[in-house]
Each structure stands twice: as C-alpha cells, then as structure tokens.
C-alpha positions, -999 to +999 in steps of 0.1 A: -576-315+169-577-347+149-545-354+131-548-338+096-543-357+064-530-342+032-540-353-003-530-343-038-560-332-059-567-314-092-570-276-095-606-280-106-617-305-079-644-294-055-625-291-023-597-268-035-621-248-056-644-242-026-614-232-004-602-207-031-636-192-032-636-187+005-601-171+002-614-146-024-644-137-003-621-130+027-595-110+009-616-090-015-626-063+010-589-057+019-581-046-016-615-033-027-601+002-033-574-010-057-589-041-073-597-038-110-615-068-126-595-061-157-563-070-139-575-105-130-555-132-147-571-166-152-550-196-141-544-221-168-549-256-152-522-269-175-497-248-157-506-263-123-480-288-112-499-300-080-526-290-056-526-302-020-556-302+004-555-308+042-584-325+058-595-326+094-624-350+104-632-353+067-635-316+060-612-297+036-596-270+057-564-259+040-549-258+005-519-247-015-508-252-051-476-253-072-476-236-106-452-230-134-447-193-139-423-181-166-398-209-156-404-204-119-420-229-096-445-206-078-466-213-047-502-202-052-534-199-031-522-208+004-553-207+025-565-220+058-602-219+067-613-198+097-615-218+128-585-239+118-558-213+119-528-212+143-526-250+142-497-254+118-519-263+088-504-236+066-469-248+073-481-284+067-495-277+032-464-255+024-441-283+033-460-307+011-458-284-018-421-278-013-416-316-013-434-318-046-412-291-060-381-311-051-396-342-067-401-322-099-364-311-099-369-275-088-341-260-067-359-228-057-395-217-053-412-183-053-445-168-043-464-135-043-487-122-016-501-088-007-490-060+016-524-061+034-519-097+044-496-094+074-505-128+087-493-144+054-461-123+054-454-134+090-460-171+080-435-169+052-409-152+073-413-180+100-410-207+073-377-194+059-389-175+029-368-145+018-381-112+003-371-106-033-379-081-061-410-087-083-405-117-106-420-129-139-453-112-148-453-094-115-423-072-126-446-043-135-473-050-110-488-024-087-470-015-054-490-036-030-474-069-039-448-086-017-426-113-032-406-141-016-383-170-026-370-201-008-340-221-018-348-259-017-311-268-018-281-247-008-260-226-031-223-227-031-214-194-014-181-178-008-163-146-001-132-129-012-110-109+011-078-090+003-046-099+021-042-063+031-054-038+057-047-003+069-012+002+083-012-004+120-041-028+119-038-064+130-043-078+095-041-115+105-065-109+134-090-090+113-089-117+086-093-145+112-123-128+128-140-123+094-132-159+084-147-173+116-179-154+110-183-167+075-172-202+086-200-202+113-225-191+087-218-221+066-200-203+037-182-228+014-150-210+004-129-180+013-107-166-015-077-147-001-067-122-027-030-115-031-021-078-029+015-075-043+015-037-041-007-025-012-023+010-015-007+039+003-014+035+041-019-003+038+002-033+047-001-067+030+007-104+037+013-131+012-020-147+004-009-183+010+006-172+043-026-154+054-047-185+044-024-206+066-029-182+095-067-184+090-068-222+088-066-230+125-092-203+132-118-221+111-133-256+109-151-260+076-147-232+051-124-239+021-093-216+019-084-206-016-053-183-019-053-163-052-017-162-063-001-151-096+020-177-114+036-152-138+065-144-116+066-174-092+078-209-100+051-235-099+072-258-077+071-233-049+034-225-053+024-262-055+042-271-022+027-240-005-009-251-015-002-287-007+011-277+028-021-256+033-042-287+023-024-308+049-027-282+077-063-274+070-073-311+068-084-310+032-098-275+029-073-259+004-079-248-031-059-226-054-069-197-076-040-192-101-039-157-115-017-139-140+001-106-141+003-086-174+013-054-157+047-039-165+048-023-130+044-058-115+071-071-138+094-043-127+091-054-091+106-088-099+130-076-126+131-110-142+112-105-175+089-082-194+052-085-187+035-111-211+003-106-230-029-122-218-027-152-242+009-160-233+003-154-196-026-179-195-007-204-216+020-202-190-006-205-162-020-237-178+015-252-176+019-241-140-014-258-131-004-290-148+030-290-131+014-284-098-011-313-102+018-336-112+038-326-082+007-331-060+005-367-074+042-374-072+039-391-038+016-420-037-008-421-008+012-449+010+047-436+002+054-429+039+060-463+055+079-455+087+097-489+087+117-489+120+133-522+113+150-510+081+152-473+091+132-463+060+107-434+063+095-436+028+093-462+001+113-446-027+095-466-053+063-448-044+078-413-049+080-403-085+098-378-107+074-359-129+099-350-156+077-322-170+090-304-201+069-276-215+073-244-234+076-223-201+088-248-175+110-278-170+104-295-137+119-328-126+103-333-092+091-350-071+075-326-046+091-322-012+057-325+005+038-358+009+005-362-010-021-341+008-056-348+021-075-341-011-048-355-035-055-327-059-067-294-043-094-279-066-083-251-090-105-220-092-101-196-122-116-161-121-127-148-155-128-110-158-155-095-179-148-103-215-114-120-207-113-146-235-079-159-225-089-166-189-122-181-200-104-205-224-079-216-197-105-219-170-129-239-191-102-263-201-089-271-166-106-255-135-129-273-111-145-239-103-151-209-126-158-174-113-175-151-138-193-118-141-231-125-142-233-113-178-206-139-189-222-169-172-239-184-203-207-179-223-187-197-196-212-226-195-209-229-233-171-227-233-168-255-207-193-277-225-173-272-257-143-285-238-163-315-226-164-303-190-190-291-164-172-271-137-190-254-108-198-219-120-200-190-095-209-154-102-190-125-085-211-101-064-194-068-056-199-060-019-189-024-025-221-018-045-246-035-023-257-041+013-263-073+033-300-071+026-295-067-012-271-096-012-299-117+004-323-107-024-297-113-051-289-148-038-326-157-034-331-157-072-296-162-084-299-198-094-331-192-114-323-158-129-286-164-137-283-202-137-253-201-114-243-227-089-235-200-064-217-167-058-186-151-043-191-119-024-161-098-032-148-072-006-123-045-014-113-045+023-119-068+052-154-059+065-156-043+099-189-060+107-185-095+091-214-110+111-239-088+092-227-101+059-224-137+072-260-136+083-270-125+047-252-156+033-264-181+059-299-189+045-282-202+013-253-220+028-251-257+035-255-270+070-234-301+062-206-309+086-170-301+077-158-318+045-129-314+021-132-288-006-135-315-032-163-332-013-181-299-011-179-296-049-191-332-053-158-344-066-141-377-058-106-380-044-084-391-073-057-417-071-022-406-080-016-408-117+019-422-110+004-450-089-019-459-118+010-458-142+031-481-120+001-505-117-002-505-155+034-514-159+031-543-135+000-555-152+017-553-186 
C-alpha cells in the first residue's frame, strides 16, 4: 500500500462529505429496526473543530472529525472505506485528531459509537479508549449507544491506606505489597492514614513509621503520612517527615490533620479537645514551624572538613526563633535539609469543613476535597491568591475497579479536578486489580520528587536568602 497522507479539511468539503455518506449507507441497515428520522440531529459546522482525511494514491479513504459537544471534545464520524481496512488507517486518523485536540488545549476526548459496531468497539479498546457512562446530550439516549473517553494527559492519581490491619496480620508486609502494586501502576501518591485507636480486632502502626517501612519497597510513588498535629509537637513531626524525605530520595509529603475528639484528647491527657477553628489555627502554626525547621539547614551546611575537624558550617545552620500563639520553637532542626527542601503539604477537607478549607487554601500544595466541594475549594484558593493541585476523594468502599475507571475517565471534565485519591477503609486484599484501574490515567514518567510531580520548583532555604540579603546590605 502506498504510504497514506493526512490532510485537514472542512466539514463541508467533498471528500469528507462523500465518506460520511458511505458510512451512513453501510451502517443504516444495522440499525434499521430502531432508527427514527426524528431522532437525527444535524451537526452545526460551527461546532466542528477539525476534520482529517487520509488519502491513498490520491483517493480519500478514511476520515474523522473533532467537535465541541457541551464542553467536551468529541470524536465524530470515524470511517475507513471498504478495501482499505485493517491497514492502520483508523488509528492514523484518530491519532491526528487527538493531536489536534491537544493543540486546542483539551486534556480529554470522548466519543459515541453503537453496540452493533463491534469492529469500532474493538478499535477503540486497542487504541486506549475507556468505556464511560453516556455524556452530554447522550445522557438520555436509547440503550444501543456505547461511550468512550481517552485522557490526553495523565491525572494525578493516588490512594489512601490505613496504618492498621486485622490482628495477627503482617501489617507492614500487606502495606508494602499494596504500595508496590500502586507504584508499578504509576500512581503518584500514597497517603498513609494514622489510626490512633484501631478497631476491635485490629492492630495499628504509626503512619510515619509505616511510610518509612514502605519507602524501600517502592521506587516512585510519593509517601504522605497523615498525622494529627493537635497532640504532637511540630518539632518531632517535622524531623520525622524530613527523615522520610531523605530515606525515600525526595518522595515524602505530609498531610497534617487535627483532632477535635474528646476521646482522642483523653488518650494523651494533656489538654481538652479544641474546636475546629482553634485546631486548624494551631495546625497552620505547626505547618509554618515545620517549614522553617526544614529550611533551618542550608543545602551546603554539611562540609565534612577533615583538616579542621568540622562536620558542619555552623553559620549555615539557623535558629528559627518562632513565637506564635500555640508554639514557641527555637530550632534548628536536628536533621539536615532534605531532598525536596520543603516536602509538599496535603490538606484533606471534609465535606462542608470551612475551617479545614480556609487553612488548606491558605497554605497547602495539594487540597483533597469531596467532589461537591471542588468548585468552592478552587474559589477559596483563588481568593487567597493561590492555585494548589486539587484532588477529589473517591470512596473505594462504594465502588469497584471498573467503576473507578469510569469515574476517572471523565473526572477532569465533569468535576474539574486535577486528579483523585482512592480511599480504602482497609488495605485491599487484591491491590493489583485496583492498580490496573488506575494505570490508564497515571503518568509513565520516571521516578521524580513529589514536588517535581506537582510541577513545583525546589525552593532555596529562606535563611540562606536572609543571610545573602544581610551580606548584600
């Protein structure tokens, strides 16, 4: 076969019009018993973004179009003329249309085909399209439609596992096996949820400790222990996260949480439980203290000067001298500056939790929200002059791996999220099934720091900058 050429043409040009007519002639008999002329919807040429036509020896033999459909970028009218099939022409025109969609700034594309077109369904499956529920004006369509979506760029995908398991189980081993499955699938982050009071019949491990155990079992997934600051000093939390960042080679994050439960407070016996506003005000101070401690060693503070016997340059290790309403911390940290400098902070916002939303919008690099609260979270962050990565939580208890795949396929368009976190109430017994559901949306990029995964630069120590400013002055 002569090498095909692909051209962009207008919807009304002769070649694509003729190919569409041949398509209608071929498909009409398959749906003759259900077709109703009244159901036909005329395509407005103004909604067509692009049409591509493939030519072989000067003859138009394949076509596909890209159309705006209720905010979606929809693939329309994919057709290859008889006698030219099974030669890769359908994949060729699809790839060209996908490239156009990327040029136009779309991050996902969708299409509709019919149940009586098995060859089309097989094509889309081969080309990485994922089945989804009906979208746009197809929502109330008759039952013969089949609907697909394809992500043009990866989502940020993560999972949350509890740091607890049934008594007698090898918790660390279970967690490491699950983490490896999600790591291989390309998931971006693993939140390890602290369980201060395990359920009856369960055992728990401190979340930071479990994350440290998981670290050597994985190579690329970010590890984000979720730890309450309400009853733990930020100095200790900061050094634990900083150590995790060093041992994981830059894959650590931190999800500070708060405790407003009197039963939790009774376990510590130090204080009464605070209200939500006070708890998050304290958490904001804990985050600021931690970031200052992470900055307290300059990157080149360790000099290993054998001649003078000095391991560090004391001038490059700084007291933070923090004085707030809830904490007074002199510093410096007892851990050198870690790989990322400042490990990203993740804040989870419960449904309708105004205090957590205000705190997260003001400081977090990543916000986790309920899907219904996503627009509110975007607005709150914008009001604070910030644009954090926003992920929606998906409850694994109420879904299946197949449903997760459908949810993620339209998540970015339907919800406007940057990605999702799949939340498990227990460590899954078959993590590979869930990992496979996430894999089509995950990045295939090589291992990177958590900050790099979020598109964030590595910041210089604020104290190094202050020292430079003093010298310059």
